[in-house]
C-alpha positions as CSV (number, residue, x, y, z in Angstrom):
1,W,7.9,49.0,-13.6
2,K,9.9,48.4,-10.5
3,V,9.4,44.7,-10.0
4,R,12.2,42.6,-8.6
5,L,12.7,39.1,-9.9
6,R,12.7,37.6,-6.4
7,D,9.2,39.2,-5.8
8,S,7.9,36.9,-8.6
9,A,9.2,33.7,-7.0
10,H,6.7,31.0,-6.2
11,D,6.7,28.2,-3.7
12,V,7.3,25.5,-6.2
13,E,6.9,22.6,-3.7
14,E,3.4,24.0,-2.7
15,I,2.4,24.3,-6.3
16,Q,3.4,20.7,-7.0
17,R,1.6,19.5,-3.9
18,R,-1.6,21.2,-5.0
19,F,-1.2,19.9,-8.6
20,Y,-0.7,16.3,-7.4
21,A,-3.6,16.5,-5.0
22,S,-5.9,17.8,-7.7
23,K,-4.7,15.1,-10.2
24,G,-5.0,12.4,-7.5
25,A,-8.5,13.6,-6.6
26,A,-9.6,13.5,-10.3
27,A,-8.1,9.9,-10.6
28,V,-9.9,8.8,-7.5
29,R,-13.3,10.1,-8.8
30,S,-12.8,8.3,-12.1
31,L,-11.7,5.0,-10.4
32,E,-14.7,5.2,-8.1
33,K,-17.0,5.8,-11.1
34,N,-15.7,2.5,-12.4
35,G,-16.4,0.6,-9.2
36,F,-13.1,0.8,-7.4
37,A,-12.6,2.1,-3.8
38,A,-9.7,4.6,-4.4
39,H,-7.7,6.9,-2.1
40,Y,-5.1,9.5,-2.7
41,A,-2.2,9.8,-0.1
42,A,0.0,12.9,-0.2
43,S,3.0,11.2,1.3
44,R,4.6,7.8,1.8
45,G,3.8,7.8,5.5
46,E,0.1,8.6,4.8
47,A,0.1,5.8,2.1
48,A,1.6,3.3,4.4
49,A,-0.9,4.0,7.2
50,L,-3.8,3.8,4.7
51,L,-2.5,0.6,3.2
52,L,-2.0,-1.0,6.6
53,S,-5.6,-0.1,7.5
54,L,-6.8,-2.2,4.6
55,I,-4.9,-5.3,5.8
56,P,-6.5,-7.3,8.6
57,D,-4.3,-8.5,11.5
58,G,-2.8,-11.9,11.0
59,A,-3.4,-11.8,7.2
60,V,-1.2,-13.6,4.6
61,V,-0.1,-10.9,2.2
62,G,1.1,-11.6,-1.3
63,V,3.2,-8.7,-2.7
64,G,3.7,-8.4,-6.5
65,D,6.9,-6.8,-7.6
66,S,6.4,-3.0,-7.0
67,H,9.1,-0.5,-6.1
68,T,6.3,1.9,-4.8
69,I,5.3,-0.8,-2.3
70,Y,8.9,-1.5,-1.3
71,A,9.4,2.3,-0.7
72,L,6.7,2.2,1.9
73,D,8.9,0.1,4.2
74,L,6.1,-2.2,5.4
75,D,8.1,-5.2,6.8
76,E,8.2,-4.3,10.5
77,K,4.7,-2.8,10.4
78,L,3.2,-6.0,8.8
79,A,5.1,-8.1,11.3
80,A,3.6,-6.0,14.2
81,K,0.1,-6.8,12.9
82,G,1.0,-10.5,12.9
83,C,0.9,-10.7,9.0
84,Q,3.0,-12.9,6.9
85,A,4.2,-11.1,3.7
86,I,5.2,-13.3,0.7
87,P,7.1,-11.2,-2.0
88,S,6.9,-12.2,-5.6
89,M,10.5,-13.3,-5.5
90,A,9.8,-15.7,-2.6
91,A,10.1,-18.7,-4.9
92,L,11.1,-19.5,-8.4
93,T,8.4,-20.5,-10.8
94,G,8.6,-23.9,-12.5
95,T,9.9,-22.3,-15.7
96,S,12.7,-20.3,-14.0
97,Y,13.7,-22.9,-11.4
98,D,16.6,-24.2,-13.3
99,C,18.0,-20.8,-14.4
100,N,18.2,-19.3,-10.9
101,P,17.7,-15.6,-11.7
102,P,19.2,-13.0,-9.2
103,G,17.1,-11.8,-6.4
104,H,14.9,-14.8,-6.2
105,Y,14.8,-17.3,-3.3
106,R,15.5,-20.8,-4.5
107,A,13.4,-23.2,-2.6
108,P,15.1,-26.6,-1.8
109,T,12.7,-28.4,-4.1
110,R,10.2,-27.6,-6.9
111,E,7.4,-28.9,-4.6
112,E,8.4,-26.3,-1.9
113,A,8.5,-23.6,-4.6
114,R,5.0,-24.5,-5.7
115,R,3.7,-24.5,-2.1
116,I,5.2,-20.9,-1.6
117,L,3.7,-19.7,-4.9
118,A,0.3,-21.2,-4.1
119,A,0.3,-19.3,-0.8
120,Y,1.4,-16.2,-2.6
121,L,-1.4,-16.4,-5.2
122,T,-4.2,-17.3,-2.7
123,A,-3.2,-14.9,0.0
124,D,-5.8,-13.1,2.1
125,V,-4.6,-9.7,0.6
126,F,-2.6,-9.2,-2.6
127,L,-0.7,-6.0,-3.1
128,L,0.6,-4.9,-6.5
129,G,1.7,-1.9,-8.5
130,A,0.3,-0.7,-11.8
131,N,2.0,0.0,-15.1
132,A,-0.5,2.8,-15.6
133,I,-3.7,4.3,-14.2
134,T,-5.6,6.4,-16.6
135,M,-7.5,9.6,-15.7
136,T,-10.6,7.8,-17.0
137,G,-10.3,5.2,-14.2
138,E,-8.6,2.2,-15.9
139,I,-5.8,0.2,-14.4
140,V,-3.3,-1.2,-16.8
141,N,-0.8,-4.0,-16.0
142,V,1.5,-6.0,-18.2
143,D,3.7,-8.6,-16.6
144,G,6.8,-10.6,-17.7
145,V,6.0,-13.9,-16.0
146,G,2.5,-13.3,-14.9
147,S,3.0,-13.5,-11.1
148,R,1.8,-10.0,-10.5
149,V,-1.1,-10.0,-13.0
150,V,-2.4,-13.5,-11.9
151,G,-2.2,-12.5,-8.2
152,G,-4.2,-9.4,-9.1
153,I,-7.1,-11.3,-10.7
154,Y,-7.2,-14.7,-9.0
155,G,-7.4,-15.9,-5.5
156,P,-7.1,-13.2,-2.8
157,D,-10.2,-11.8,-1.0
158,R,-8.8,-8.3,-1.2
159,I,-6.6,-6.9,-4.0
160,V,-4.9,-3.5,-3.5
161,V,-3.2,-1.6,-6.3
162,V,-0.6,0.9,-5.1
163,A,0.8,3.4,-7.6
164,G,2.8,6.6,-7.5
165,C,1.6,9.6,-9.4
166,A,4.2,8.8,-12.1
167,R,1.8,6.1,-13.2
168,L,-1.1,8.5,-13.9
169,Y,-1.8,9.1,-17.6
170,V,-4.5,10.9,-19.6
171,S,-5.0,7.6,-21.5
172,V,-3.1,4.5,-22.4
173,V,-2.8,5.6,-26.0
174,K,-1.3,9.0,-25.0
175,K,0.9,7.6,-22.2
176,R,3.7,10.1,-21.7
177,R,6.5,10.3,-19.2
178,R,6.6,13.3,-17.0
179,S,8.3,14.4,-13.8
180,F,5.9,13.5,-10.9
181,D,6.2,13.6,-7.2
182,R,7.6,10.3,-6.1
183,N,6.1,10.6,-2.6
184,A,2.4,11.0,-3.6
185,V,0.6,7.6,-3.9
186,L,-2.7,6.4,-5.2
187,I,-4.2,3.4,-3.5
188,V,-7.0,1.4,-5.2
189,S,-8.7,-1.4,-3.2
190,L,-10.7,-4.2,-4.8
191,T,-12.6,-6.4,-2.5
192,C,-14.0,-9.7,-3.8
193,C,-17.6,-10.2,-2.7
194,V,-18.1,-14.0,-2.4
195,G,-21.6,-15.2,-2.2
196,E,-23.3,-11.8,-2.6
197,D,-25.3,-10.6,-5.6
198,H,-23.6,-7.6,-7.3
């Protein structure tokens, strides 16, 4: 055999892109089978554009603590749509008001903190991350103080879960850490149907 090593080289980035696209497509099918509107975005830019298309102009947007969402750099884009974004750390909860944890805005009064949190939880659109999304179409979230989980199940007309491919698992029981593309993003949209029979 006269085969050189470099002739056996592969385009690793292309292989990864195809792998994540295939895995994302399978997750989207499973989520759709479970009644979710789901989308796979191959890049942060594509994810940001898709996410912005799900948010109406002038909407109040509650944002649960999610580094995937922060990485999409949405502040200026939401402002250009006339949206008001309220991050999870916009106000201290009643239980944490006196301990003043880092990174939180301390409203001048508990009443003001409650007003901010009420707007956050009843926003027009609520964005949050996921601890895990299974390949069988389940979304799993566990939350330390409840602000992300409560915002994801109560109040908003539209709830959008944004998760990187690192959050895709075969099952919750077999949840394993692997190296995944940090740019590929899965977006799941839940729209509450008020007054309609479903």
